[in-house]
Each structure stands twice: as C-alpha cells, then as structure tokens.
C-alpha positions in Angstrom: -5.2 -27.6 14.5 -8.6 -29.2 15.0 -11.2 -28.3 17.6 -14.0 -30.6 18.6 -16.9 -29.5 20.9 -19.1 -31.8 22.9 -22.3 -30.4 24.4 -24.2 -32.0 27.2 -27.8 -31.2 28.2 -28.2 -28.8 25.2 -30.5 -29.4 22.3 -29.3 -28.3 18.9 -26.7 -25.7 20.2 -24.8 -23.3 18.0 -21.1 -22.7 18.4 -18.7 -19.7 18.0 -14.9 -20.2 18.0 -12.0 -17.9 18.9 -8.3 -18.8 18.2 -5.8 -17.5 20.7 -2.0 -17.6 20.8 0.6 -17.1 23.6 4.2 -16.4 22.5 5.5 -17.4 26.0 4.0 -19.5 28.7 1.8 -17.4 30.9 2.1 -14.4 28.7 -0.6 -12.3 27.2 -2.9 -14.2 24.9 -3.3 -12.7 21.4 -6.6 -13.1 19.6 -5.9 -14.4 16.1 -9.3 -14.8 14.4 -12.8 -15.9 15.2 -15.8 -17.7 13.6 -19.2 -16.6 14.7 -22.3 -18.8 15.2 -23.4 -17.7 11.8 -20.1 -18.8 10.2 -18.8 -15.2 9.8 -15.0 -15.1 9.8 -13.3 -12.1 11.5 -9.6 -11.2 11.9 -9.2 -10.1 15.5 -5.6 -9.0 16.3 -3.9 -10.6 13.3 -2.5 -7.6 11.5 0.5 -9.0 9.7 0.9 -7.0 6.5 1.1 -9.2 3.5 -0.1 -12.3 5.5 -3.7 -11.4 6.2 -4.9 -14.5 4.3 -2.4 -16.8 6.0 -4.8 -17.8 8.7 -8.0 -19.8 8.0 -10.7 -21.0 10.4 -13.4 -23.3 9.0 -16.2 -25.4 10.2 -15.8 -29.1 9.2 -18.7 -30.6 11.1 -21.7 -29.7 13.3 -19.3 -29.2 16.2 -15.9 -29.5 14.6 -13.6 -26.7 13.5 -10.1 -26.5 11.9 -7.5 -23.7 12.2 -4.7 -23.5 9.6 -1.6 -21.2 9.5 0.1 -21.1 6.2 3.7 -20.1 5.7 4.6 -20.2 9.4 7.5 -18.0 10.4 9.7 -17.9 13.5 7.6 -15.0 14.8 4.6 -17.3 14.8 6.0 -19.6 17.5 4.0 -20.1 20.7 1.0 -21.9 22.1 -2.3 -22.0 20.2 -5.7 -22.8 21.6 -9.3 -22.5 20.7 -12.1 -21.1 22.8 -15.5 -22.5 22.0 -18.8 -20.9 23.1 -22.0 -22.9 23.0 -25.3 -21.0 22.3 -28.7 -22.4 23.2 -31.6 -21.6 20.9 -34.6 -19.7 22.3 -38.0 -18.4 21.2 -38.2 -16.1 18.3 -34.9 -17.1 16.7 -33.0 -15.8 19.7 -29.8 -17.3 21.1 -28.5 -17.4 24.6 -24.9 -17.9 25.6 -24.7 -21.2 27.5 -21.1 -22.0 28.3 -17.5 -21.4 27.1 -14.5 -23.7 27.3 -10.9 -23.5 26.2 -9.1 -26.4 24.6 -5.6 -27.7 25.3 -2.7 -25.8 23.8 -0.8 -26.8 20.7 2.8 -25.7 20.6 4.5 -24.3 17.4 8.3 -24.3 17.7 11.3 -24.2 15.3 14.5 -26.0 15.5 17.5 -23.7 16.4 19.5 -23.8 13.2 21.1 -20.4 13.7 19.7 -16.9 13.3 16.4 -16.3 11.5 15.5 -13.2 9.6 12.3 -11.3 8.9 11.9 -8.3 6.6 9.4 -5.5 6.9 8.7 -2.3 5.0 7.9 1.2 6.3 5.8 3.2 5.8 2.7 1.0 5.0 1.2 3.7 2.8 2.8 6.8 1.3 1.5 9.7 -0.9 3.6 12.5 -2.4 3.0 15.4 -4.6 4.6 15.7 -8.1 8.2 16.7 -7.8 8.6 15.7 -4.1 10.9 12.9 -2.8 9.3 9.7 -1.5 11.2 7.6 1.1 10.5 3.9 1.8 12.5 1.8 4.2 13.3 -1.9 4.2 14.1 -3.1 7.7 15.7 -6.5 8.4 15.3 -8.1 11.8 17.2 -11.0 13.2 15.5 -13.6 15.5 17.3 -15.9 17.8 21.1 -15.5 18.2 22.0 -12.4 16.3 25.2 -12.7 14.3 28.1 -10.3 14.8 28.2 -7.2 12.6 31.1 -8.5 10.5 29.6 -12.0 10.0 26.5 -11.0 8.2 25.8 -9.1 5.0 22.7 -8.4 2.9 21.8 -8.2 -0.7 18.8 -6.0 -1.2 16.6 -5.6 -4.3 13.8 -3.1 -4.7 10.9 -4.1 -7.0 8.1 -2.0 -8.5 4.7 -2.9 -9.9 3.2 0.0 -11.8 -0.4 1.0 -11.6 -2.8 -1.3 -13.7 0.2 -3.4 -14.7 -0.4 -7.2 -14.9 3.3 -8.0 -15.2 5.5 -9.3 -12.4 7.3 -6.8 -10.3 10.3 -5.4 -12.1 13.7 -4.7 -10.6 14.2 -1.0 -9.8 17.6 -0.7 -7.9 19.7 -3.2 -5.9 22.8 -3.3 -3.7 25.0 -6.4 -3.3 26.7 -7.6 -0.1 29.8 -5.6 -1.0 27.8 -2.3 -1.2 27.7 -1.9 -5.0 24.5 -0.3 -6.2 23.1 -1.2 -9.5 20.1 0.2 -11.3 17.5 -2.0 -13.0 16.3 -1.6 -16.5 13.0 -0.1 -15.3 14.8 2.8 -13.5 15.8 4.3 -16.9 12.2 5.3 -17.6 11.2 6.6 -14.2 12.4 9.4 -11.9 15.8 9.4 -10.2 16.0 6.7 -7.5 18.6 6.1 -4.9 19.3 3.3 -2.5 21.1 4.0 0.8 21.9 1.8 3.8 21.1 4.1 6.7 22.1 1.6 9.5 23.2 -2.0 9.8 19.8 -3.5 8.9 17.9 -0.6 7.2 17.9 0.1 3.5 16.1 3.3 2.3 14.8 3.8 -1.2 14.3 7.4 -2.3 12.3 8.4 -5.3 13.4 11.9 -6.3 11.1 14.2 -8.3 8.1 11.9 -8.2 5.8 11.8 -11.2 3.0 9.7 -12.6 5.2 6.9 -13.8 6.5 6.3 -10.2 3.0 5.4 -8.8 2.5 1.8 -8.0 3.5 -0.9 -5.5 7.0 -1.3 -4.1 8.6 -4.2 -2.2 12.0 -5.2 -1.2 13.7 -8.6 -1.4 16.6 -9.4 1.0 19.1 -12.2 0.9 21.2 -12.6 4.1 24.8 -13.9 3.8 26.4 -15.5 6.8 30.1 -16.1 7.4 31.0 -19.4 9.0 33.9 -19.6 11.6 36.1 -20.9 8.8 35.6 -17.7 6.8 33.3 -19.1 4.1 30.1 -17.2 3.2 26.8 -18.9 2.6 23.5 -17.3 1.5 20.2 -17.8 3.3 16.8 -18.0 1.8 15.6 -14.8 0.1 13.0 -12.9 2.1 10.3 -10.7 0.4 8.5 -7.9 2.2 4.9 -6.9 2.0 4.0 -4.3 -0.7 3.6 -0.6 -0.1 1.6 1.6 -2.5 3.1 4.9 -3.6 0.6 7.4 -5.0 1.5 10.6 -6.7 -1.4 13.0 -6.0 -2.3 16.3 -7.5 -3.9 19.2 -5.6 -6.9 20.9 -7.2 -5.0 24.2 -7.7 -2.0 22.4 -9.3 -4.5 20.6 -11.6 -6.3 23.7 -12.7 -3.5 26.3 -12.5 -2.0 25.8 -16.0 -5.3 25.5 -17.8 -6.6 28.6 -16.1 -3.5 30.6 -16.8 -3.5 29.5 -20.5 -7.2 30.3 -20.8 -6.9 33.8 -19.2 -3.8 34.5 -21.3 -5.5 33.4 -24.5 -8.6 35.5 -23.7 -6.6 38.6 -23.0 -4.6 38.2 -26.3 -7.8 37.5 -28.3 -9.6 40.5 -26.7 -6.6 42.8 -27.4 -6.4 41.7 -31.0 -10.2 42.3 -31.4 -9.9 45.8 -30.0 -6.9 46.7 -32.3 -8.7 45.2 -35.3 -11.9 47.1 -34.6 -10.0 50.4 -34.1 -8.0 49.9 -37.3 -11.2 49.1 -39.2 -12.9 52.2 -37.9 -10.0 54.5 -38.8 -9.0 53.3 -42.2 -11.2 50.7 -43.7 -14.7 51.9 -42.9 -14.3 55.7 -43.4 -16.2 57.2 -46.4 -13.7 59.7 -47.9 -16.0 60.7 -50.9 -18.9 62.0 -48.8 -19.6 65.7 -49.2 -22.2 67.6 -47.3 -25.4 68.6 -49.1 -25.6 72.2 -50.2 -28.6 74.3 -49.0 -28.3 76.8 -51.9 -30.7 75.1 -54.1 -33.6 75.3 -51.7 -36.7 77.2 -52.9 -39.3 78.8 -50.8 -42.8 77.3 -51.6 -45.9 79.3 -51.0 -49.4 78.1 -50.9 -52.4 80.1 -51.9 
C-alpha cells in the first residue's frame, strides 16, 4: 500500500506516518506501526508472536511511503489507511506540527473457501526447575464457518530446537488424526514427554522431569483434515505456530548444595583422620622407651677456698 503526501504553503516539510487498521467498518482502529520524521520505525500495537517482522513501512521518496504486509492471514482482514503528519522546520533545528491527514482505506479480504485455521502456542515464555514438569499448549482456532466436531480432525507435531543448535527443529512427539501418539527419534535422549488432547482444539505437551537437555525452543505444527459431505477426507495446509523458549533454571542453593556438602564431608573426614594419625603417632611411634632418668648418686660436693 502506497501513501503519497502533498504539502501546500509549506517550505521543506518533514513527514511522519502511522498505519492504522479497522477489522470492521466503523470499528476501533488498531495502530500497526509508524515511521517518525527521522525515519525511525516503531511497532505500535502489532504484537503477533512470530510475525513481528511481517510488517514493513519504508520511505520511497521525499513525500512517498510504502506499507507491506507479508504472509497475510485471515486474521489480517480489514481496512488499512495511513495517517500522515506534516512538520514545518523552525529556528534552531526545531520542528512544529503543521497538519495531519488520513488517506483513503484499502480493503484486505479473503475469498470464502471454507473454514480457515490459525494456530497459537501458550505460554509465550516458560521456565522450570530441574525435575519439574513443563506444560506447553498448542491451540487451534477456526475462522469463518466452523466445521462440525465430527467433520474435522487434526494431526499435531511438536518440534524442538535445542540451545545453541544450528540444526532444523527435530520432531519430538506427534499424534495423527486417529489419536495415535508417536515419539520422535529426539525423544529418546531427552526426558519423558507426553502429548495429550485436552479439548477439541487444544493439544498439551508435557515435559516430565525437566533437565538441561530439554532447554530450547518448542513449536507445534498442525495439519487440519476436513471431511466432505460425501465422506472423503482432505488435508489442509500445515500451520506452524510461533516458537516458545523453555529454560531449565537452577537456584543458587541447588547449584551450591552438593559441592558444599561434599566439601564439608571431605573436610570432616580429613580432619578426623589427621587427629587419629596424630594420636597414634604420639602413643606408639614417637615414644622413647629407652630413656632412663639420670641418677643423682654421682654428684659431688665442691668447696672453694
């Protein structure tokens, strides 16, 4: 979407731009992102996890701007407009707000080809202590006409990217549309993981007895299956959620407890052995059994004249 500003009776003005979106006509406008007079880009109310870099606003000319939305989803439908504010230069490198204007609206819509699905992950951030159980939920939402409960099924895969790993996310555990759970090859070297469908569209991953190897990024991939009126099943496009980072943290006492106990125990043992060794040496090894006291019988009295 392009925005072109035209200034009248202003000499060398500067411009700032704000992109707004309305999901429904006359509804509350949502601020997407803005570009300041100094070309500083700022995300306003765009907080879509995993899609923070899907919106771009750039300056293409002295008074021309372009807004781009990559990977548009059904949830992005609505009317988009740009609000341009002109700034007049003043003395001492100061700027004064002159006037603001809102452009015409550009509509983003999607053809109704049946239900559309989105997938999200909860919670956004999680941290557990060693040995605890971490729970992450994958939630599927249907947009448009929701299918009946018996006419839709889901295949869900949980993927993990370990800390400092440059490899692609590896499969951890999955469940097919018949409810059969399968463990991935990565699960054999990590803690016990389980996958449970807690309701119609929520799939919970639990990491039991968390340890260092379980730290990393987790995400879920969902493939919806729809049943046609004739009874045939067709798969929709696979949807991938944003990533959530699971950290396994250690408290200060848990970190120092074993080294302190080992150190105190070793010190007590070494001290006890030293005392026993010193006592034994004093009793048996260092005693002079041949020593006899000196006799005083040989002393003579000396007289001096």
